[in-house]
C-alpha positions as CSV (number, residue, x, y, z in Angstrom):
1,M,-40.3,27.3,-31.9
2,A,-38.7,23.9,-32.3
3,Y,-40.9,21.5,-34.2
4,D,-41.2,18.2,-32.3
5,G,-44.0,16.6,-34.3
6,P,-43.8,13.7,-36.8
7,A,-42.2,13.6,-40.2
8,L,-45.0,14.5,-42.6
9,D,-45.7,12.8,-45.9
10,L,-48.4,14.7,-47.7
11,S,-48.6,12.4,-50.7
12,D,-52.1,11.2,-49.6
13,R,-53.3,14.8,-49.1
14,I,-52.1,16.4,-52.4
15,D,-53.3,14.9,-55.7
16,D,-50.8,16.5,-58.1
17,R,-51.4,15.5,-61.7
18,A,-51.4,19.1,-63.1
19,E,-49.2,18.5,-66.1
20,T,-50.4,15.0,-67.0
21,D,-54.2,15.1,-66.3
22,H,-54.7,18.8,-65.6
23,E,-55.8,17.9,-62.1
24,F,-54.6,19.3,-58.8
25,R,-56.5,18.7,-55.5
26,L,-55.8,19.4,-51.9
27,H,-57.3,17.4,-49.0
28,R,-59.1,19.8,-46.8
29,S,-57.5,18.4,-43.7
30,I,-54.3,20.4,-44.5
31,F,-56.2,23.5,-43.4
32,K,-57.0,22.3,-39.9
33,D,-54.3,19.8,-39.0
34,P,-52.3,20.8,-35.8
35,D,-49.1,19.0,-36.8
36,I,-49.2,20.7,-40.2
37,F,-49.8,24.0,-38.5
38,D,-46.8,23.5,-36.1
39,A,-44.6,22.6,-39.1
40,E,-45.7,25.7,-41.1
41,M,-44.9,28.0,-38.2
42,E,-41.3,26.7,-38.1
43,F,-40.6,25.9,-41.7
44,C,-42.8,28.3,-43.6
45,F,-42.3,31.3,-41.3
46,E,-39.6,31.0,-38.6
47,R,-36.9,29.6,-40.9
48,L,-37.6,32.0,-43.8
49,W,-37.4,35.7,-44.6
50,N,-40.6,37.5,-43.3
51,F,-41.7,41.1,-44.2
52,L,-41.5,43.2,-41.0
53,C,-42.3,46.8,-41.9
54,H,-41.7,49.6,-44.3
55,E,-38.9,52.1,-43.9
56,S,-41.5,54.9,-43.6
57,Q,-42.7,53.3,-40.3
58,V,-39.3,53.8,-38.7
59,P,-37.9,57.0,-40.4
60,N,-36.1,58.6,-37.4
61,P,-33.5,57.4,-34.8
62,G,-35.4,55.8,-32.0
63,D,-38.4,54.8,-34.1
64,Y,-39.5,51.2,-33.5
65,Y,-42.1,48.9,-35.0
66,A,-43.3,45.7,-33.3
67,T,-44.5,42.7,-35.2
68,H,-44.0,38.9,-35.4
69,I,-42.1,36.3,-37.3
70,G,-44.4,33.3,-37.0
71,S,-45.2,33.0,-33.3
72,Q,-42.2,35.0,-32.2
73,P,-42.6,38.7,-31.2
74,V,-39.9,40.9,-32.7
75,F,-39.4,44.6,-33.2
76,V,-37.4,46.8,-35.6
77,H,-35.5,49.8,-34.1
78,R,-33.9,52.6,-36.0
79,Q,-30.4,53.2,-34.5
80,E,-28.7,56.5,-33.6
81,D,-26.6,56.3,-36.8
82,G,-29.7,55.7,-39.0
83,S,-29.1,52.0,-39.4
84,L,-31.6,49.3,-38.4
85,K,-31.6,46.5,-36.0
86,A,-34.3,44.0,-35.0
87,F,-34.7,42.1,-31.8
88,I,-36.8,39.4,-30.1
89,N,-39.4,41.5,-28.3
90,A,-38.9,40.0,-24.9
91,C,-37.2,41.4,-21.8
92,S,-34.1,39.5,-20.8
93,H,-35.3,39.3,-17.2
94,R,-38.7,37.6,-17.3
95,G,-39.8,37.7,-20.9
96,A,-42.3,40.6,-21.0
97,I,-42.8,42.5,-24.3
98,V,-40.5,45.5,-24.0
99,T,-42.1,47.9,-26.6
100,P,-44.7,50.0,-24.9
101,F,-46.8,50.4,-28.1
102,K,-47.0,48.7,-31.5
103,Q,-45.1,51.7,-33.0
104,G,-43.4,54.7,-31.4
105,N,-40.1,56.4,-30.7
106,A,-37.8,55.6,-27.8
107,R,-34.0,56.0,-27.6
108,T,-34.3,53.9,-24.4
109,I,-36.9,51.2,-23.9
110,T,-37.9,50.3,-20.4
111,C,-39.8,47.1,-19.6
112,R,-43.1,47.8,-17.9
113,F,-42.8,44.7,-15.7
114,H,-39.7,45.2,-13.6
115,G,-38.2,48.3,-15.1
116,W,-35.2,46.9,-16.9
117,S,-34.1,49.3,-19.7
118,Y,-32.3,48.9,-23.0
119,K,-30.6,51.3,-25.5
120,C,-31.9,51.1,-29.1
121,S,-28.8,49.1,-29.8
122,G,-30.2,46.4,-27.5
123,E,-27.7,46.9,-24.7
124,C,-29.0,46.5,-21.2
125,I,-28.2,49.8,-19.5
126,G,-30.4,49.7,-16.4
127,I,-31.7,47.2,-13.9
128,K,-34.0,48.5,-11.2
129,N,-32.3,48.3,-7.7
130,E,-29.4,46.5,-9.2
131,E,-27.0,47.3,-6.4
132,G,-27.5,44.8,-3.6
133,G,-30.0,42.7,-5.5
134,Y,-27.4,40.8,-7.4
135,G,-24.0,39.5,-6.5
136,A,-20.6,41.0,-7.2
137,E,-20.0,38.8,-10.2
138,F,-23.2,40.0,-11.9
139,D,-22.5,41.1,-15.5
140,R,-25.3,43.2,-17.0
141,A,-23.9,42.6,-20.5
142,H,-25.2,39.0,-20.4
143,Y,-28.7,40.5,-20.5
144,D,-28.7,42.5,-23.7
145,L,-31.7,42.0,-25.9
146,T,-31.5,39.1,-28.4
147,E,-30.9,40.4,-31.9
148,I,-32.5,38.4,-34.8
149,A,-30.1,36.6,-37.2
150,K,-30.8,38.5,-40.4
151,L,-32.2,41.9,-41.3
152,G,-32.5,43.1,-44.9
153,E,-34.1,45.8,-47.0
154,Y,-35.3,46.0,-50.6
155,R,-36.6,49.3,-52.0
156,G,-37.8,50.4,-48.5
157,F,-39.4,47.1,-47.6
158,I,-37.7,45.6,-44.5
159,F,-37.4,41.8,-44.0
160,G,-36.1,39.7,-41.2
161,A,-35.2,36.1,-40.4
162,L,-34.6,34.3,-37.2
163,V,-31.9,32.0,-38.6
164,D,-28.8,32.7,-40.6
165,T,-29.2,29.8,-43.0
166,V,-31.7,31.8,-45.2
167,P,-30.6,32.7,-48.7
168,A,-29.7,36.2,-49.7
169,L,-32.8,38.4,-49.6
170,D,-32.4,39.2,-53.3
171,D,-32.4,35.5,-54.1
172,H,-35.5,35.0,-51.9
173,L,-37.4,37.8,-53.6
174,G,-36.4,36.7,-57.1
175,E,-38.9,37.6,-59.7
176,A,-41.1,39.4,-57.1
177,K,-38.7,42.3,-57.2
178,F,-40.1,43.5,-60.5
179,F,-43.5,43.9,-58.9
180,I,-42.1,45.6,-55.8
181,D,-40.3,48.0,-58.1
182,L,-43.6,48.9,-59.7
183,F,-44.7,50.2,-56.3
184,A,-41.4,51.7,-55.2
185,D,-40.9,53.7,-58.4
186,Q,-44.3,55.5,-58.2
187,S,-42.5,58.5,-56.6
188,P,-38.9,59.7,-56.8
189,D,-39.3,60.4,-53.1
190,G,-40.3,56.8,-52.3
191,L,-43.4,55.4,-50.6
192,E,-45.1,55.9,-47.3
193,M,-47.5,53.9,-45.2
194,V,-50.4,56.3,-44.7
195,K,-51.1,56.7,-41.0
196,G,-53.7,54.3,-39.6
197,S,-54.2,50.6,-40.1
198,Q,-56.8,48.0,-39.4
199,T,-56.2,44.5,-37.8
200,Y,-58.8,41.8,-37.7
201,V,-58.9,38.1,-36.8
202,C,-60.3,35.6,-39.3
203,D,-61.8,32.2,-38.7
204,H,-60.0,30.6,-41.5
205,D,-56.5,29.2,-42.1
206,W,-53.7,31.4,-43.2
207,K,-53.3,29.4,-46.5
208,V,-57.0,30.2,-47.3
209,Q,-56.2,33.9,-46.8
210,A,-53.0,33.7,-48.9
211,D,-54.5,31.9,-51.9
212,N,-57.4,34.3,-52.0
213,V,-54.9,37.0,-52.8
214,T,-54.4,35.7,-56.3
215,D,-57.8,34.1,-56.8
216,G,-59.4,36.1,-59.7
217,Y,-62.2,33.5,-60.0
218,H,-64.1,34.8,-56.9
219,V,-64.1,38.4,-57.9
220,S,-67.2,38.6,-60.1
221,T,-69.2,36.6,-57.6
222,V,-68.0,37.9,-54.2
223,H,-67.5,41.5,-55.3
224,R,-70.6,41.9,-57.5
225,N,-72.2,43.9,-54.7
226,F,-69.3,46.2,-54.6
227,M,-69.3,46.8,-58.3
228,N,-73.1,47.4,-58.5
229,T,-73.0,49.8,-55.6
230,I,-70.1,51.8,-56.8
231,M,-71.5,52.0,-60.4
232,A,-74.8,53.2,-59.1
233,R,-73.2,55.8,-56.8
234,E,-71.0,57.1,-59.5
235,A,-73.9,57.3,-62.0
236,R,-76.0,59.2,-59.4
237,E,-73.2,61.6,-58.5
238,Q,-71.7,61.8,-62.1
239,T,-68.3,60.8,-60.7
240,D,-65.4,61.3,-63.0
241,G,-61.6,61.7,-62.9
242,L,-59.6,60.4,-60.0
243,L,-62.7,59.5,-57.9
244,K,-64.0,57.1,-60.6
245,T,-63.4,53.5,-59.4
246,E,-61.8,50.9,-61.7
247,V,-64.2,48.0,-62.2
248,G,-63.0,46.5,-65.5
249,R,-61.4,43.6,-63.7
250,I,-64.8,42.7,-62.2
251,K,-66.9,43.2,-65.3
252,G,-64.3,41.4,-67.4
253,G,-63.2,41.9,-71.0
254,V,-59.7,43.3,-70.2
255,Q,-56.4,41.6,-70.8
256,N,-55.2,39.7,-67.7
257,G,-52.9,37.0,-66.5
258,M,-51.5,34.9,-63.6
259,Y,-48.0,34.0,-62.7
260,Y,-46.3,31.7,-60.2
261,L,-43.0,33.6,-59.7
262,G,-41.1,30.9,-57.7
263,N,-40.2,30.8,-54.0
264,G,-43.8,30.9,-53.1
265,H,-44.5,34.3,-54.7
266,M,-47.6,34.7,-56.9
267,C,-49.2,37.5,-59.0
268,I,-52.4,38.2,-60.9
269,W,-52.9,41.2,-63.1
270,A,-55.5,42.9,-65.3
271,D,-55.4,45.9,-67.5
272,R,-57.4,48.9,-66.3
273,S,-60.5,49.8,-68.3
274,S,-60.3,53.4,-67.0
275,P,-56.6,54.2,-66.2
276,E,-57.4,57.9,-66.0
277,G,-59.2,57.1,-62.6
278,A,-56.1,55.5,-61.0
279,P,-54.6,57.6,-58.2
280,L,-51.2,57.4,-60.1
281,A,-52.7,59.1,-63.2
282,P,-51.4,62.6,-62.4
283,A,-47.9,61.2,-62.6
284,T,-48.3,59.9,-66.1
285,D,-46.1,62.4,-67.9
286,R,-43.2,61.8,-65.4
287,I,-43.5,58.1,-65.4
288,E,-43.5,57.9,-69.2
289,R,-40.4,60.1,-69.3
290,E,-38.5,58.1,-66.7
291,F,-39.3,54.5,-67.6
292,D,-39.6,52.5,-70.7
293,A,-42.9,52.0,-72.4
294,V,-43.4,48.4,-71.0
295,K,-42.8,49.4,-67.4
296,A,-44.8,52.6,-67.6
297,H,-47.7,50.5,-69.0
298,W,-47.5,48.1,-66.0
299,M,-47.4,51.0,-63.6
300,L,-50.2,53.2,-65.1
301,R,-52.5,50.9,-67.0
302,R,-52.3,47.5,-65.4
303,G,-53.7,46.5,-61.9
304,R,-51.8,43.9,-59.9
305,N,-52.1,41.8,-56.8
306,I,-49.0,40.0,-55.5
307,I,-48.1,37.8,-52.5
308,V,-44.5,37.7,-51.4
309,F,-44.1,34.4,-49.4
310,P,-44.9,33.9,-46.7
311,N,-46.7,37.0,-45.3
312,L,-46.7,40.1,-47.6
313,V,-49.4,41.2,-49.9
314,L,-49.1,44.2,-52.3
315,N,-52.2,45.3,-54.1
316,D,-52.5,48.1,-56.8
317,L,-56.1,47.9,-58.2
318,A,-58.6,50.6,-57.4
319,S,-56.3,51.9,-54.7
320,T,-53.0,50.7,-53.2
321,H,-52.6,48.7,-50.0
322,L,-50.1,46.6,-48.2
323,R,-51.3,43.7,-46.1
324,T,-49.8,41.0,-43.9
325,H,-51.3,37.8,-42.5
326,R,-50.1,35.9,-39.5
327,P,-51.2,32.3,-38.5
328,L,-52.7,32.1,-35.0
329,A,-53.9,28.5,-34.9
330,P,-55.1,25.9,-37.4
331,G,-58.1,27.6,-39.0
332,K,-57.4,31.1,-37.6
333,C,-55.2,34.0,-38.7
334,E,-54.7,37.7,-38.2
335,V,-54.7,40.3,-41.0
336,T,-53.3,43.8,-40.9
337,I,-53.8,46.3,-43.7
338,W,-52.5,49.8,-44.5
339,C,-52.8,52.2,-47.4
340,I,-49.4,52.6,-49.0
341,A,-48.9,55.6,-51.2
342,P,-46.3,57.6,-53.2
343,K,-44.8,60.4,-51.2
344,G,-45.5,63.9,-52.5
345,E,-48.5,63.0,-54.6
346,P,-51.1,65.7,-55.2
347,D,-53.8,66.2,-52.6
348,E,-56.6,65.2,-55.0
349,A,-54.7,61.9,-55.8
350,R,-54.2,61.2,-52.1
351,F,-57.9,62.0,-51.3
352,A,-59.1,59.6,-54.1
353,R,-56.6,56.9,-53.0
354,L,-57.9,56.9,-49.5
355,R,-61.6,57.0,-50.4
356,K,-61.2,54.0,-52.7
357,F,-59.1,52.2,-50.0
358,E,-61.9,52.7,-47.5
359,D,-64.6,51.6,-50.1
360,F,-63.0,48.3,-50.9
361,F,-60.2,47.2,-48.5
362,L,-61.3,47.9,-44.9
363,V,-63.5,45.4,-43.1
364,S,-66.0,48.3,-42.7
365,G,-66.0,48.7,-46.5
366,L,-67.9,47.0,-49.3
367,S,-65.6,44.1,-50.2
368,T,-63.2,42.8,-47.5
369,S,-66.2,41.8,-45.3
370,D,-67.5,39.7,-48.2
371,D,-64.1,38.1,-48.6
372,V,-63.8,37.3,-44.9
373,V,-67.3,35.7,-44.7
374,S,-66.6,33.6,-47.9
375,L,-63.3,32.4,-46.5
376,D,-64.7,31.7,-43.0
377,T,-67.5,29.6,-44.5
378,A,-65.0,27.7,-46.6
379,Q,-63.1,26.9,-43.4
380,E,-66.3,25.7,-41.8
381,G,-67.0,23.5,-44.8
382,F,-63.6,21.9,-44.5
383,Y,-65.1,19.8,-41.6
384,G,-67.4,18.1,-44.1
385,A,-65.2,15.0,-44.1
386,E,-67.2,13.1,-46.7
387,A,-66.5,15.7,-49.3
388,G,-62.8,16.1,-48.6
389,W,-61.0,17.7,-51.5
390,N,-60.5,21.2,-52.8
391,N,-60.2,21.4,-56.5
392,Y,-57.6,23.6,-58.3
393,D,-58.1,22.4,-61.9
394,R,-59.4,25.5,-63.5
395,G,-57.4,26.5,-66.5
396,L,-54.7,23.9,-66.0
397,S,-54.9,22.9,-69.6
398,T,-53.4,26.4,-70.4
399,M,-50.7,26.1,-67.7
400,K,-47.2,26.4,-69.2
401,A,-43.7,26.7,-67.7
402,G,-41.8,29.9,-68.0
403,P,-43.0,33.4,-69.2
404,D,-45.8,34.3,-71.5
405,E,-45.5,37.2,-74.0
406,E,-46.3,39.9,-71.4
407,A,-43.7,38.6,-69.0
408,R,-41.1,38.3,-71.7
409,K,-41.7,41.9,-72.7
410,A,-41.2,43.0,-69.1
411,G,-38.1,40.9,-68.6
412,I,-39.5,38.7,-65.9
413,N,-39.3,34.9,-65.8
414,P,-42.1,33.2,-63.8
415,E,-41.9,29.5,-63.2
416,L,-45.6,29.0,-64.4
417,H,-48.2,31.0,-66.2
418,C,-51.7,30.4,-67.5
419,A,-54.1,32.2,-69.9
420,S,-56.3,34.0,-67.4
421,W,-56.2,35.6,-64.0
422,D,-59.2,33.6,-62.9
423,Y,-57.4,30.3,-63.6
424,E,-55.5,28.4,-61.0
425,A,-52.0,27.5,-62.2
426,A,-50.2,29.8,-59.6
427,F,-51.7,27.7,-56.8
428,V,-50.0,24.6,-58.2
429,G,-46.6,26.3,-57.8
430,W,-47.5,27.8,-54.5
431,Y,-48.7,24.5,-52.9
432,R,-45.7,22.6,-54.3
433,H,-43.4,25.1,-52.6
434,W,-45.4,24.8,-49.4
435,R,-45.3,21.0,-49.5
436,K,-41.5,21.0,-50.0
437,L,-41.0,23.2,-47.0
438,V,-43.3,21.2,-44.8
439,E,-42.1,17.7,-45.8
440,E,-38.4,18.4,-46.0
441,G,-38.4,20.4,-42.8
442,T,-40.3,17.8,-40.7
443,V,-38.3,14.9,-42.1
444,A,-35.0,16.6,-41.2
445,S,-36.3,17.5,-37.8
446,A,-37.4,13.9,-37.1
447,R,-34.0,12.7,-38.2
448,E,-32.2,15.1,-35.9
449,T,-34.5,14.0,-33.0
450,A,-33.7,10.4,-33.7
451,V,-30.0,11.0,-33.8
452,A,-30.1,13.0,-30.5
453,A,-32.0,10.2,-28.8
454,E,-29.3,7.5,-29.7
């Protein structure tokens, strides 16, 4: 999309006195303003790297996976030589989506509308009734699919961008790479997205969905029902070993922390009170042999939740999942979730991982439905104009620039940290990054529009 709205000055909607007065507030209109939404779609999504899919979703030549970058439909296609390309998912003839399914295998893709067909390289190779229907000067090569500007991969996670002005993918990921590595290194054979996923539409803004990812403050309230139910079930069934669910982060009393990593990436973490119940526990001996003690501790004994700006969530708590969120409209977003797991793990570990994934993370489970209702009701409350500000002050007196001791030991350098995972320092960094993208993007766009009109 091309943003054609006004230049946005958010100084009257963000009260940022985090360092001086330990106060940070957001006016609730930012979660429902249509101009802000349009700006976000272009400057927070369509001009940045977005997570598209995992390599395990397109392992073989001809495999494709369809998704979006902002509002624009795209798909990733594994080539005959094993490389990857990604295209705008629109037929060159009349714009219909060309992939027949969300995910599949096709060496040649044929548009369901008028039957135009394309090789996995994007080359247009077939036009129905071409002879006689078009003039002698017709050149089919002008109708190849449109390839997106950038495609990159890090540790099996595939990212794409619609513009070639984005920084190098490594630079965009920055300090988030350490946390992606904690997933990717769980098996020498890599990771796989377990078959099956769930997609649901939420009546709340994508930013509300995103900042809940690293909001440890809600856990003991919203997920108390989950904790009590699981503890009662496990006591009744005398559950032990891999089937025992980690609830230390909910009960409290474990070491924890929060980081703003830069570039919009955030992380919260908490030590596991029962690491023997983590699905990765059977790999303990191998991991402690292959990695240093600090990294092994993060992998085996420390749960984590990370958001990679703008659309990727990686969660390793009771189970492991990968989640994406996509803005649909002001106050509405779409979420898709998968279980992501180490290849080759023992059957009992995979069984436990899936059962815990179902318990907590599916909307049919015991926790995600509570999250969605809480966030939906927050969005509804944002229309209470007389009480117009969201407060993000919790723990800001402990907010400090740079790494804490745990980050220093791990060799990572977050921009901000604070003393507890249920404090709110990471949101200060996240919304400052968001503000910069929206304000600078809209100001530059308005300037370009004015110059073009002269």
